[in-house]
N, CA, C, O and CB atoms as a CASP TS submission, in Angstrom:
PFRMAT TS
TARGET T0000
AUTHOR 0000-0000-0000
METHOD Language model
MODEL 1
PARENT N/A
ATOM      1  N   MET     1       0.678  -1.231   0.028  1.00  0.00           N
ATOM      2  CA  MET     1       0.001   0.226  -0.139  1.00  0.00           C
ATOM      3  C   MET     1       0.767   1.122   0.035  1.00  0.00           C
ATOM      4  O   MET     1       1.646   1.070   0.894  1.00  0.00           O
ATOM      5  CB  MET     1      -1.033   0.575   0.676  1.00  0.00           C
ATOM      6  N   ALA     2       0.535   2.384  -0.953  1.00  0.00           N
ATOM      7  CA  ALA     2       1.180   3.305  -0.784  1.00  0.00           C
ATOM      8  C   ALA     2       0.675   4.559   0.199  1.00  0.00           C
ATOM      9  O   ALA     2       1.173   5.664  -0.017  1.00  0.00           O
ATOM     10  CB  ALA     2       1.414   3.569  -1.961  1.00  0.00           C
ATOM     11  N   ILE     3      -0.046   4.449   0.993  1.00  0.00           N
ATOM     12  CA  ILE     3      -0.608   5.226   2.028  1.00  0.00           C
ATOM     13  C   ILE     3      -0.025   4.883   3.275  1.00  0.00           C
ATOM     14  O   ILE     3      -0.314   3.783   3.746  1.00  0.00           O
ATOM     15  CB  ILE     3      -2.014   5.092   2.093  1.00  0.00           C
ATOM     16  N   ILE     4       0.653   5.543   3.817  1.00  0.00           N
ATOM     17  CA  ILE     4       1.368   5.229   5.218  1.00  0.00           C
ATOM     18  C   ILE     4       0.751   6.075   6.220  1.00  0.00           C
ATOM     19  O   ILE     4       0.695   7.289   6.020  1.00  0.00           O
ATOM     20  CB  ILE     4       2.982   5.514   5.234  1.00  0.00           C
ATOM     21  N   ILE     5       0.176   5.441   7.513  1.00  0.00           N
ATOM     22  CA  ILE     5      -0.375   6.116   8.291  1.00  0.00           C
ATOM     23  C   ILE     5       0.875   6.558   9.565  1.00  0.00           C
ATOM     24  O   ILE     5       1.474   5.570   9.988  1.00  0.00           O
ATOM     25  CB  ILE     5      -1.665   5.284   8.677  1.00  0.00           C
ATOM     26  N   ARG     6       1.233   7.692  10.088  1.00  0.00           N
ATOM     27  CA  ARG     6       2.365   8.301  10.710  1.00  0.00           C
ATOM     28  C   ARG     6       1.441   8.697  12.157  1.00  0.00           C
ATOM     29  O   ARG     6       1.665   9.821  12.608  1.00  0.00           O
ATOM     30  CB  ARG     6       3.138   9.722   9.692  1.00  0.00           C
ATOM     31  N   LEU     7       0.702   8.074  12.696  1.00  0.00           N
ATOM     32  CA  LEU     7      -0.218   8.551  13.997  1.00  0.00           C
ATOM     33  C   LEU     7       0.944   8.476  14.821  1.00  0.00           C
ATOM     34  O   LEU     7       1.345   9.470  15.426  1.00  0.00           O
ATOM     35  CB  LEU     7      -1.656   7.540  14.573  1.00  0.00           C
ATOM     36  N   ASP     8       1.480   7.430  14.885  1.00  0.00           N
ATOM     37  CA  ASP     8       2.875   6.832  16.291  1.00  0.00           C
ATOM     38  C   ASP     8       3.248   8.173  16.363  1.00  0.00           C
ATOM     39  O   ASP     8       2.978   8.868  17.343  1.00  0.00           O
ATOM     40  CB  ASP     8       4.589   5.519  15.831  1.00  0.00           C
ATOM     41  N   ARG     9       4.056   8.716  15.057  1.00  0.00           N
ATOM     42  CA  ARG     9       4.996   9.821  15.174  1.00  0.00           C
ATOM     43  C   ARG     9       4.502  10.885  15.523  1.00  0.00           C
ATOM     44  O   ARG     9       5.164  11.653  16.221  1.00  0.00           O
ATOM     45  CB  ARG     9       5.645  10.100  14.151  1.00  0.00           C
ATOM     46  N   VAL    10       3.086  11.226  15.087  1.00  0.00           N
ATOM     47  CA  VAL    10       2.653  12.383  15.906  1.00  0.00           C
ATOM     48  C   VAL    10       2.213  12.575  17.146  1.00  0.00           C
ATOM     49  O   VAL    10       2.375  13.596  17.814  1.00  0.00           O
ATOM     50  CB  VAL    10       1.900  12.834  15.452  1.00  0.00           C
ATOM     51  N   LEU    11       1.572  11.450  17.510  1.00  0.00           N
ATOM     52  CA  LEU    11       1.327  10.879  19.018  1.00  0.00           C
ATOM     53  C   LEU    11       2.539  11.259  20.236  1.00  0.00           C
ATOM     54  O   LEU    11       2.570  12.162  21.072  1.00  0.00           O
ATOM     55  CB  LEU    11       1.272   9.111  18.866  1.00  0.00           C
ATOM     56  N   ALA    12       3.554  10.082  19.909  1.00  0.00           N
ATOM     57  CA  ALA    12       4.952  10.788  20.368  1.00  0.00           C
ATOM     58  C   ALA    12       5.325  12.277  20.516  1.00  0.00           C
ATOM     59  O   ALA    12       5.811  12.812  21.512  1.00  0.00           O
ATOM     60  CB  ALA    12       5.881  10.404  19.490  1.00  0.00           C
ATOM     61  N   GLU    13       5.066  12.734  19.564  1.00  0.00           N
ATOM     62  CA  GLU    13       5.359  14.291  19.485  1.00  0.00           C
ATOM     63  C   GLU    13       4.927  15.275  20.121  1.00  0.00           C
ATOM     64  O   GLU    13       5.582  16.295  20.333  1.00  0.00           O
ATOM     65  CB  GLU    13       5.139  14.732  18.537  1.00  0.00           C
ATOM     66  N   LYS    14       3.698  15.056  20.515  1.00  0.00           N
ATOM     67  CA  LYS    14       2.672  15.692  21.149  1.00  0.00           C
ATOM     68  C   LYS    14       2.457  14.849  23.207  1.00  0.00           C
ATOM     69  O   LYS    14       1.894  15.295  24.207  1.00  0.00           O
ATOM     70  CB  LYS    14       1.132  15.358  19.814  1.00  0.00           C
ATOM     71  N   LYS    15       3.087  13.799  22.996  1.00  0.00           N
ATOM     72  CA  LYS    15       3.405  13.066  24.290  1.00  0.00           C
ATOM     73  C   LYS    15       2.282  12.626  24.940  1.00  0.00           C
ATOM     74  O   LYS    15       2.090  12.457  26.144  1.00  0.00           O
ATOM     75  CB  LYS    15       4.137  13.855  25.235  1.00  0.00           C
ATOM     76  N   MET    16       1.113  12.354  23.404  1.00  0.00           N
ATOM     77  CA  MET    16      -0.033  11.802  24.106  1.00  0.00           C
ATOM     78  C   MET    16      -0.048   9.856  23.587  1.00  0.00           C
ATOM     79  O   MET    16       0.400   9.178  22.663  1.00  0.00           O
ATOM     80  CB  MET    16      -1.638  12.893  23.491  1.00  0.00           C
ATOM     81  N   LYS    17      -0.671   9.684  24.561  1.00  0.00           N
ATOM     82  CA  LYS    17      -0.894   8.093  24.929  1.00  0.00           C
ATOM     83  C   LYS    17      -2.066   7.845  23.736  1.00  0.00           C
ATOM     84  O   LYS    17      -2.941   8.709  23.680  1.00  0.00           O
ATOM     85  CB  LYS    17      -1.546   7.730  26.836  1.00  0.00           C
ATOM     86  N   LEU    18      -2.138   6.769  22.820  1.00  0.00           N
ATOM     87  CA  LEU    18      -3.157   6.098  22.033  1.00  0.00           C
ATOM     88  C   LEU    18      -4.538   6.236  22.609  1.00  0.00           C
ATOM     89  O   LEU    18      -5.494   6.815  22.093  1.00  0.00           O
ATOM     90  CB  LEU    18      -2.827   4.668  21.897  1.00  0.00           C
ATOM     91  N   ASN    19      -4.476   5.482  24.001  1.00  0.00           N
ATOM     92  CA  ASN    19      -5.808   5.245  24.557  1.00  0.00           C
ATOM     93  C   ASN    19      -6.394   6.593  25.211  1.00  0.00           C
ATOM     94  O   ASN    19      -7.599   6.629  25.460  1.00  0.00           O
ATOM     95  CB  ASN    19      -5.721   4.064  25.648  1.00  0.00           C
ATOM     96  N   GLN    20      -5.318   8.059  25.590  1.00  0.00           N
ATOM     97  CA  GLN    20      -5.849   9.314  25.523  1.00  0.00           C
ATOM     98  C   GLN    20      -6.417   9.749  24.625  1.00  0.00           C
ATOM     99  O   GLN    20      -7.523  10.262  24.797  1.00  0.00           O
ATOM    100  CB  GLN    20      -5.203  10.049  25.690  1.00  0.00           C
ATOM    101  N   LEU    21      -5.798   9.673  23.306  1.00  0.00           N
ATOM    102  CA  LEU    21      -6.669   9.994  22.075  1.00  0.00           C
ATOM    103  C   LEU    21      -7.795   9.563  21.726  1.00  0.00           C
ATOM    104  O   LEU    21      -8.663  10.302  21.261  1.00  0.00           O
ATOM    105  CB  LEU    21      -6.180   9.779  21.136  1.00  0.00           C
ATOM    106  N   ALA    22      -7.925   8.429  21.883  1.00  0.00           N
ATOM    107  CA  ALA    22      -9.061   7.557  22.000  1.00  0.00           C
ATOM    108  C   ALA    22     -10.343   7.977  22.627  1.00  0.00           C
ATOM    109  O   ALA    22     -11.414   8.229  22.074  1.00  0.00           O
ATOM    110  CB  ALA    22      -8.667   6.506  22.656  1.00  0.00           C
ATOM    111  N   SER    23     -10.012   8.005  23.951  1.00  0.00           N
ATOM    112  CA  SER    23     -11.018   8.351  24.425  1.00  0.00           C
ATOM    113  C   SER    23     -11.500   9.907  24.513  1.00  0.00           C
ATOM    114  O   SER    23     -12.586  10.117  25.054  1.00  0.00           O
ATOM    115  CB  SER    23     -10.917   7.788  25.462  1.00  0.00           C
ATOM    116  N   ILE    24     -10.765  10.983  24.019  1.00  0.00           N
ATOM    117  CA  ILE    24     -10.811  12.435  23.552  1.00  0.00           C
ATOM    118  C   ILE    24     -11.829  12.438  22.109  1.00  0.00           C
ATOM    119  O   ILE    24     -12.680  13.279  21.821  1.00  0.00           O
ATOM    120  CB  ILE    24      -9.065  13.020  23.206  1.00  0.00           C
ATOM    121  N   ILE    25     -11.588  11.694  21.635  1.00  0.00           N
ATOM    122  CA  ILE    25     -12.472  11.973  20.276  1.00  0.00           C
ATOM    123  C   ILE    25     -13.194  10.752  19.959  1.00  0.00           C
ATOM    124  O   ILE    25     -13.632  10.509  18.835  1.00  0.00           O
ATOM    125  CB  ILE    25     -11.565  12.383  18.928  1.00  0.00           C
ATOM    126  N   GLY    26     -13.320   9.927  21.047  1.00  0.00           N
ATOM    127  CA  GLY    26     -14.954   8.952  21.274  1.00  0.00           C
ATOM    128  C   GLY    26     -14.387   8.081  20.111  1.00  0.00           C
ATOM    129  O   GLY    26     -14.864   8.281  18.994  1.00  0.00           O
ATOM    130  N   ILE    27     -13.714   7.424  20.214  1.00  0.00           N
ATOM    131  CA  ILE    27     -13.338   5.953  18.924  1.00  0.00           C
ATOM    132  C   ILE    27     -12.686   4.987  20.265  1.00  0.00           C
ATOM    133  O   ILE    27     -12.135   5.191  21.347  1.00  0.00           O
ATOM    134  CB  ILE    27     -11.603   6.424  17.118  1.00  0.00           C
ATOM    135  N   SER    28     -13.111   3.889  19.475  1.00  0.00           N
ATOM    136  CA  SER    28     -12.383   2.709  20.439  1.00  0.00           C
ATOM    137  C   SER    28     -10.713   2.906  20.011  1.00  0.00           C
ATOM    138  O   SER    28     -10.115   3.370  19.040  1.00  0.00           O
ATOM    139  CB  SER    28     -13.057   0.812  19.985  1.00  0.00           C
ATOM    140  N   ASN    29     -10.287   2.203  21.471  1.00  0.00           N
ATOM    141  CA  ASN    29      -8.703   2.020  21.313  1.00  0.00           C
ATOM    142  C   ASN    29      -8.411   0.914  19.955  1.00  0.00           C
ATOM    143  O   ASN    29      -7.614   1.238  19.075  1.00  0.00           O
ATOM    144  CB  ASN    29      -8.004   1.288  22.950  1.00  0.00           C
ATOM    145  N   VAL    30      -9.034  -0.197  19.917  1.00  0.00           N
ATOM    146  CA  VAL    30      -9.097  -1.091  18.724  1.00  0.00           C
ATOM    147  C   VAL    30      -9.033  -0.629  17.507  1.00  0.00           C
ATOM    148  O   VAL    30      -8.146  -0.971  16.726  1.00  0.00           O
ATOM    149  CB  VAL    30     -10.123  -1.759  18.687  1.00  0.00           C
ATOM    150  N   ASN    31     -10.218   0.421  17.139  1.00  0.00           N
ATOM    151  CA  ASN    31     -10.287   0.865  15.912  1.00  0.00           C
ATOM    152  C   ASN    31      -8.828   1.852  15.569  1.00  0.00           C
ATOM    153  O   ASN    31      -8.238   1.835  14.489  1.00  0.00           O
ATOM    154  CB  ASN    31     -11.732   1.641  15.818  1.00  0.00           C
ATOM    155  N   LEU    32      -8.421   2.721  16.820  1.00  0.00           N
ATOM    156  CA  LEU    32      -7.309   3.953  16.914  1.00  0.00           C
ATOM    157  C   LEU    32      -6.483   3.042  16.574  1.00  0.00           C
ATOM    158  O   LEU    32      -5.651   3.319  15.710  1.00  0.00           O
ATOM    159  CB  LEU    32      -6.930   4.881  18.335  1.00  0.00           C
ATOM    160  N   SER    33      -6.507   1.479  17.280  1.00  0.00           N
ATOM    161  CA  SER    33      -5.166   1.126  17.330  1.00  0.00           C
ATOM    162  C   SER    33      -4.856   0.827  15.453  1.00  0.00           C
ATOM    163  O   SER    33      -3.970   1.202  14.685  1.00  0.00           O
ATOM    164  CB  SER    33      -4.966  -0.389  18.544  1.00  0.00           C
ATOM    165  N   ASN    34      -6.109  -0.036  15.291  1.00  0.00           N
ATOM    166  CA  ASN    34      -5.719  -0.360  13.848  1.00  0.00           C
ATOM    167  C   ASN    34      -5.435   0.652  12.358  1.00  0.00           C
ATOM    168  O   ASN    34      -4.945   0.555  11.232  1.00  0.00           O
ATOM    169  CB  ASN    34      -6.782  -1.191  13.550  1.00  0.00           C
ATOM    170  N   LEU    35      -6.158   1.700  13.308  1.00  0.00           N
ATOM    171  CA  LEU    35      -5.293   2.808  12.099  1.00  0.00           C
ATOM    172  C   LEU    35      -3.694   3.227  11.997  1.00  0.00           C
ATOM    173  O   LEU    35      -2.870   3.467  11.115  1.00  0.00           O
ATOM    174  CB  LEU    35      -5.894   4.286  12.288  1.00  0.00           C
ATOM    175  N   LYS    36      -3.764   3.164  13.523  1.00  0.00           N
ATOM    176  CA  LYS    36      -2.330   3.303  13.670  1.00  0.00           C
ATOM    177  C   LYS    36      -1.095   2.341  13.009  1.00  0.00           C
ATOM    178  O   LYS    36       0.011   2.581  12.524  1.00  0.00           O
ATOM    179  CB  LYS    36      -2.211   3.244  15.017  1.00  0.00           C
ATOM    180  N   THR    37      -1.890   1.131  13.256  1.00  0.00           N
ATOM    181  CA  THR    37      -1.125   0.153  12.359  1.00  0.00           C
ATOM    182  C   THR    37      -1.266   0.090  10.950  1.00  0.00           C
ATOM    183  O   THR    37      -0.512  -0.603  10.268  1.00  0.00           O
ATOM    184  CB  THR    37      -1.384  -1.072  12.719  1.00  0.00           C
ATOM    185  N   GLY    38      -2.001   0.633  10.567  1.00  0.00           N
ATOM    186  CA  GLY    38      -2.422   0.772   8.611  1.00  0.00           C
ATOM    187  C   GLY    38      -3.173  -0.374   8.743  1.00  0.00           C
ATOM    188  O   GLY    38      -2.879  -1.110   7.802  1.00  0.00           O
ATOM    189  N   LYS    39      -4.014  -0.890   9.465  1.00  0.00           N
ATOM    190  CA  LYS    39      -4.648  -2.204   9.321  1.00  0.00           C
ATOM    191  C   LYS    39      -6.267  -1.674   8.801  1.00  0.00           C
ATOM    192  O   LYS    39      -7.243  -2.414   8.678  1.00  0.00           O
ATOM    193  CB  LYS    39      -4.574  -3.181  10.955  1.00  0.00           C
ATOM    194  N   VAL    40      -6.229  -0.428   8.587  1.00  0.00           N
ATOM    195  CA  VAL    40      -7.681  -0.323   7.712  1.00  0.00           C
ATOM    196  C   VAL    40      -7.612   0.588   6.349  1.00  0.00           C
ATOM    197  O   VAL    40      -6.793   1.497   6.208  1.00  0.00           O
ATOM    198  CB  VAL    40      -8.925   0.433   8.727  1.00  0.00           C
ATOM    199  N   LYS    41      -8.362   0.301   5.592  1.00  0.00           N
ATOM    200  CA  LYS    41      -8.309   0.883   4.320  1.00  0.00           C
ATOM    201  C   LYS    41      -9.019   2.130   4.035  1.00  0.00           C
ATOM    202  O   LYS    41      -9.104   2.517   2.870  1.00  0.00           O
ATOM    203  CB  LYS    41      -8.723   0.005   3.472  1.00  0.00           C
ATOM    204  N   ALA    42      -9.616   2.895   5.151  1.00  0.00           N
ATOM    205  CA  ALA    42     -10.325   4.113   4.674  1.00  0.00           C
ATOM    206  C   ALA    42     -10.707   4.561   6.130  1.00  0.00           C
ATOM    207  O   ALA    42     -10.996   3.776   7.033  1.00  0.00           O
ATOM    208  CB  ALA    42     -11.679   3.855   3.529  1.00  0.00           C
ATOM    209  N   ILE    43     -10.663   6.200   6.257  1.00  0.00           N
ATOM    210  CA  ILE    43     -10.729   6.721   7.356  1.00  0.00           C
ATOM    211  C   ILE    43     -12.082   7.784   7.276  1.00  0.00           C
ATOM    212  O   ILE    43     -12.373   8.365   6.231  1.00  0.00           O
ATOM    213  CB  ILE    43      -9.330   7.312   7.653  1.00  0.00           C
ATOM    214  N   ARG    44     -12.740   7.918   8.359  1.00  0.00           N
ATOM    215  CA  ARG    44     -13.877   9.145   8.109  1.00  0.00           C
ATOM    216  C   ARG    44     -13.222  10.174   8.221  1.00  0.00           C
ATOM    217  O   ARG    44     -12.211  10.315   8.908  1.00  0.00           O
ATOM    218  CB  ARG    44     -15.107   9.307   9.056  1.00  0.00           C
ATOM    219  N   PHE    45     -13.883  11.176   7.382  1.00  0.00           N
ATOM    220  CA  PHE    45     -13.225  12.554   7.711  1.00  0.00           C
ATOM    221  C   PHE    45     -13.787  13.334   9.085  1.00  0.00           C
ATOM    222  O   PHE    45     -13.361  14.414   9.495  1.00  0.00           O
ATOM    223  CB  PHE    45     -13.501  13.551   6.404  1.00  0.00           C
ATOM    224  N   SER    46     -14.540  12.761   9.520  1.00  0.00           N
ATOM    225  CA  SER    46     -14.954  13.305  10.702  1.00  0.00           C
ATOM    226  C   SER    46     -13.878  12.462  11.623  1.00  0.00           C
ATOM    227  O   SER    46     -13.683  13.215  12.577  1.00  0.00           O
ATOM    228  CB  SER    46     -16.642  13.106  11.014  1.00  0.00           C
ATOM    229  N   THR    47     -13.383  11.725  11.743  1.00  0.00           N
ATOM    230  CA  THR    47     -12.542  11.321  12.735  1.00  0.00           C
ATOM    231  C   THR    47     -11.341  11.941  12.245  1.00  0.00           C
ATOM    232  O   THR    47     -10.657  12.670  12.964  1.00  0.00           O
ATOM    233  CB  THR    47     -12.469   9.821  12.976  1.00  0.00           C
ATOM    234  N   LEU    48     -11.015  11.639  10.857  1.00  0.00           N
ATOM    235  CA  LEU    48      -9.483  12.765  10.654  1.00  0.00           C
ATOM    236  C   LEU    48      -9.660  14.061  11.333  1.00  0.00           C
ATOM    237  O   LEU    48      -8.624  14.523  11.812  1.00  0.00           O
ATOM    238  CB  LEU    48      -9.117  13.290   8.899  1.00  0.00           C
ATOM    239  N   GLU    49     -10.525  14.618  11.455  1.00  0.00           N
ATOM    240  CA  GLU    49     -10.872  16.565  11.846  1.00  0.00           C
ATOM    241  C   GLU    49     -10.628  16.108  13.093  1.00  0.00           C
ATOM    242  O   GLU    49      -9.935  16.925  13.699  1.00  0.00           O
ATOM    243  CB  GLU    49     -12.721  17.611  11.579  1.00  0.00           C
ATOM    244  N   ALA    50     -10.926  15.053  13.811  1.00  0.00           N
ATOM    245  CA  ALA    50     -11.031  14.876  15.375  1.00  0.00           C
ATOM    246  C   ALA    50      -9.344  14.892  15.902  1.00  0.00           C
ATOM    247  O   ALA    50      -8.754  15.657  16.665  1.00  0.00           O
ATOM    248  CB  ALA    50     -11.933  13.197  15.806  1.00  0.00           C
ATOM    249  N   ILE    51      -8.983  13.950  15.294  1.00  0.00           N
ATOM    250  CA  ILE    51      -7.687  13.333  15.297  1.00  0.00           C
ATOM    251  C   ILE    51      -6.562  14.815  15.435  1.00  0.00           C
ATOM    252  O   ILE    51      -5.892  15.139  16.415  1.00  0.00           O
ATOM    253  CB  ILE    51      -7.507  12.283  13.700  1.00  0.00           C
ATOM    254  N   CYS    52      -6.659  15.467  14.169  1.00  0.00           N
ATOM    255  CA  CYS    52      -5.955  16.567  13.542  1.00  0.00           C
ATOM    256  C   CYS    52      -6.557  17.702  14.717  1.00  0.00           C
ATOM    257  O   CYS    52      -5.769  18.449  15.297  1.00  0.00           O
ATOM    258  CB  CYS    52      -6.397  16.840  11.698  1.00  0.00           C
ATOM    259  N   LYS    53      -7.822  17.734  14.952  1.00  0.00           N
ATOM    260  CA  LYS    53      -8.423  19.315  16.165  1.00  0.00           C
ATOM    261  C   LYS    53      -7.599  18.828  17.698  1.00  0.00           C
ATOM    262  O   LYS    53      -7.035  19.683  18.381  1.00  0.00           O
ATOM    263  CB  LYS    53     -10.966  19.358  16.615  1.00  0.00           C
ATOM    264  N   THR    54      -7.618  17.754  17.994  1.00  0.00           N
ATOM    265  CA  THR    54      -7.205  17.376  18.697  1.00  0.00           C
ATOM    266  C   THR    54      -5.637  17.523  19.227  1.00  0.00           C
ATOM    267  O   THR    54      -5.235  17.914  20.323  1.00  0.00           O
ATOM    268  CB  THR    54      -7.640  16.567  18.429  1.00  0.00           C
ATOM    269  N   LEU    55      -5.062  17.176  18.326  1.00  0.00           N
ATOM    270  CA  LEU    55      -3.167  16.786  18.211  1.00  0.00           C
ATOM    271  C   LEU    55      -2.728  18.400  17.739  1.00  0.00           C
ATOM    272  O   LEU    55      -1.633  18.874  18.043  1.00  0.00           O
ATOM    273  CB  LEU    55      -2.543  15.200  16.518  1.00  0.00           C
ATOM    274  N   ASP    56      -3.664  19.083  17.024  1.00  0.00           N
ATOM    275  CA  ASP    56      -3.198  20.407  16.370  1.00  0.00           C
ATOM    276  C   ASP    56      -2.473  20.093  15.362  1.00  0.00           C
ATOM    277  O   ASP    56      -1.326  20.525  15.250  1.00  0.00           O
ATOM    278  CB  ASP    56      -2.427  21.332  17.188  1.00  0.00           C
ATOM    279  N   CYS    57      -2.962  19.397  14.591  1.00  0.00           N
ATOM    280  CA  CYS    57      -1.818  19.214  13.270  1.00  0.00           C
ATOM    281  C   CYS    57      -2.697  19.176  11.830  1.00  0.00           C
ATOM    282  O   CYS    57      -3.900  19.434  11.869  1.00  0.00           O
ATOM    283  CB  CYS    57      -0.817  17.493  13.417  1.00  0.00           C
ATOM    284  N   GLN    58      -2.160  18.906  10.804  1.00  0.00           N
ATOM    285  CA  GLN    58      -2.594  18.695   9.913  1.00  0.00           C
ATOM    286  C   GLN    58      -2.704  17.124   8.974  1.00  0.00           C
ATOM    287  O   GLN    58      -2.019  16.101   8.941  1.00  0.00           O
ATOM    288  CB  GLN    58      -2.081  19.605   9.530  1.00  0.00           C
ATOM    289  N   PRO    59      -3.661  17.488   8.440  1.00  0.00           N
ATOM    290  CA  PRO    59      -3.742  15.414   7.572  1.00  0.00           C
ATOM    291  C   PRO    59      -2.606  14.985   7.487  1.00  0.00           C
ATOM    292  O   PRO    59      -2.201  13.957   8.029  1.00  0.00           O
ATOM    293  CB  PRO    59      -4.288  15.046   5.731  1.00  0.00           C
ATOM    294  N   GLY    60      -1.678  16.079   6.475  1.00  0.00           N
ATOM    295  CA  GLY    60      -0.647  15.413   5.752  1.00  0.00           C
ATOM    296  C   GLY    60       0.364  15.203   6.853  1.00  0.00           C
ATOM    297  O   GLY    60       1.404  14.650   6.494  1.00  0.00           O
ATOM    298  N   ASP    61       0.266  15.521   8.059  1.00  0.00           N
ATOM    299  CA  ASP    61       1.064  15.022   9.538  1.00  0.00           C
ATOM    300  C   ASP    61       0.848  13.504   9.633  1.00  0.00           C
ATOM    301  O   ASP    61       1.690  12.768  10.147  1.00  0.00           O
ATOM    302  CB  ASP    61       0.354  15.789  11.095  1.00  0.00           C
ATOM    303  N   ILE    62      -0.255  13.084   9.144  1.00  0.00           N
ATOM    304  CA  ILE    62      -0.516  11.728  10.137  1.00  0.00           C
ATOM    305  C   ILE    62      -0.836  10.653   8.840  1.00  0.00           C
ATOM    306  O   ILE    62      -0.901   9.479   9.204  1.00  0.00           O
ATOM    307  CB  ILE    62      -2.138  11.920  11.492  1.00  0.00           C
ATOM    308  N   ILE    63      -1.026  10.874   7.500  1.00  0.00           N
ATOM    309  CA  ILE    63      -0.769  10.213   6.224  1.00  0.00           C
ATOM    310  C   ILE    63       0.025  11.067   5.236  1.00  0.00           C
ATOM    311  O   ILE    63       0.046  12.251   4.899  1.00  0.00           O
ATOM    312  CB  ILE    63      -2.067   9.816   5.600  1.00  0.00           C
ATOM    313  N   GLU    64       0.766   9.766   4.873  1.00  0.00           N
ATOM    314  CA  GLU    64       1.771   9.979   3.535  1.00  0.00           C
ATOM    315  C   GLU    64       1.141   9.057   2.405  1.00  0.00           C
ATOM    316  O   GLU    64       0.309   8.166   2.576  1.00  0.00           O
ATOM    317  CB  GLU    64       3.542   9.444   3.848  1.00  0.00           C
ATOM    318  N   TYR    65       1.613   9.394   1.432  1.00  0.00           N
ATOM    319  CA  TYR    65       1.187   8.859   0.460  1.00  0.00           C
ATOM    320  C   TYR    65       3.329   8.733  -0.270  1.00  0.00           C
ATOM    321  O   TYR    65       4.082   9.689  -0.456  1.00  0.00           O
ATOM    322  CB  TYR    65      -0.368  10.018  -0.396  1.00  0.00           C
ATOM    323  N   VAL    66       3.568   7.571  -0.432  1.00  0.00           N
ATOM    324  CA  VAL    66       4.650   6.770  -0.907  1.00  0.00           C
ATOM    325  C   VAL    66       4.739   6.650  -2.383  1.00  0.00           C
ATOM    326  O   VAL    66       3.986   7.478  -2.896  1.00  0.00           O
ATOM    327  CB  VAL    66       4.560   5.473  -0.345  1.00  0.00           C
ATOM    328  N   GLU    67       5.584   5.698  -3.556  1.00  0.00           N
ATOM    329  CA  GLU    67       5.594   5.378  -4.268  1.00  0.00           C
ATOM    330  C   GLU    67       5.533   3.939  -3.707  1.00  0.00           C
ATOM    331  O   GLU    67       5.977   3.844  -2.563  1.00  0.00           O
ATOM    332  CB  GLU    67       6.335   5.952  -4.955  1.00  0.00           C
ATOM    333  N   ASP    68       5.186   3.075  -4.134  1.00  0.00           N
ATOM    334  CA  ASP    68       4.955   1.641  -4.212  1.00  0.00           C
ATOM    335  C   ASP    68       6.478   1.031  -3.825  1.00  0.00           C
ATOM    336  O   ASP    68       6.765   0.371  -2.827  1.00  0.00           O
ATOM    337  CB  ASP    68       4.351   1.173  -5.820  1.00  0.00           C
ATOM    338  N   LYS    69       7.330   1.439  -4.881  1.00  0.00           N
ATOM    339  CA  LYS    69       8.870   0.818  -4.872  1.00  0.00           C
ATOM    340  C   LYS    69       9.591   1.804  -3.554  1.00  0.00           C
ATOM    341  O   LYS    69      10.628   1.309  -3.113  1.00  0.00           O
ATOM    342  CB  LYS    69       9.838   1.110  -6.725  1.00  0.00           C
ATOM    343  N   ASP    70       9.166   3.083  -2.917  1.00  0.00           N
ATOM    344  CA  ASP    70       9.520   3.321  -1.708  1.00  0.00           C
ATOM    345  C   ASP    70       9.584   2.502  -0.440  1.00  0.00           C
ATOM    346  O   ASP    70      10.516   2.187   0.299  1.00  0.00           O
ATOM    347  CB  ASP    70       8.934   4.114  -1.530  1.00  0.00           C
ATOM    348  N   VAL    71       8.176   2.243  -0.432  1.00  0.00           N
ATOM    349  CA  VAL    71       7.535   1.571   0.663  1.00  0.00           C
ATOM    350  C   VAL    71       8.560  -0.184   1.005  1.00  0.00           C
ATOM    351  O   VAL    71       8.794  -0.679   2.107  1.00  0.00           O
ATOM    352  CB  VAL    71       5.630   1.356   0.044  1.00  0.00           C
ATOM    353  N   GLU    72       8.922  -0.675  -0.240  1.00  0.00           N
ATOM    354  CA  GLU    72       9.655  -1.810   0.215  1.00  0.00           C
ATOM    355  C   GLU    72      10.662  -1.403   0.694  1.00  0.00           C
ATOM    356  O   GLU    72      10.944  -2.227   1.564  1.00  0.00           O
ATOM    357  CB  GLU    72       9.953  -2.737  -0.626  1.00  0.00           C
ATOM    358  N   ASN    73      11.839  -0.188   0.674  1.00  0.00           N
ATOM    359  CA  ASN    73      12.525   0.242   0.998  1.00  0.00           C
ATOM    360  C   ASN    73      12.855   0.543   2.717  1.00  0.00           C
ATOM    361  O   ASN    73      13.894   0.458   3.372  1.00  0.00           O
ATOM    362  CB  ASN    73      12.363   0.948   0.215  1.00  0.00           C
ATOM    363  N   ARG    74      11.567   0.898   3.048  1.00  0.00           N
ATOM    364  CA  ARG    74      11.452   1.395   4.236  1.00  0.00           C
ATOM    365  C   ARG    74      11.475   0.398   5.490  1.00  0.00           C
ATOM    366  O   ARG    74      11.368   0.841   6.634  1.00  0.00           O
ATOM    367  CB  ARG    74      10.321   2.116   4.174  1.00  0.00           C
TER
END
């Protein structure tokens, strides 16, 4: 997949735990963990908006597009 989720990096920068974010935005820890590990195929804009608002970041800080050949090298 060419879309990389960088939620773990943003959480670390903001010194916030996954369960704290889940509680604030009203999503289960399991669903947020699946998002963080890239196990989901889609994200609702409302969820992305809540994450960005809470973490004071932009969608591009969380979601990154890379060419498939670049993914193999990471």
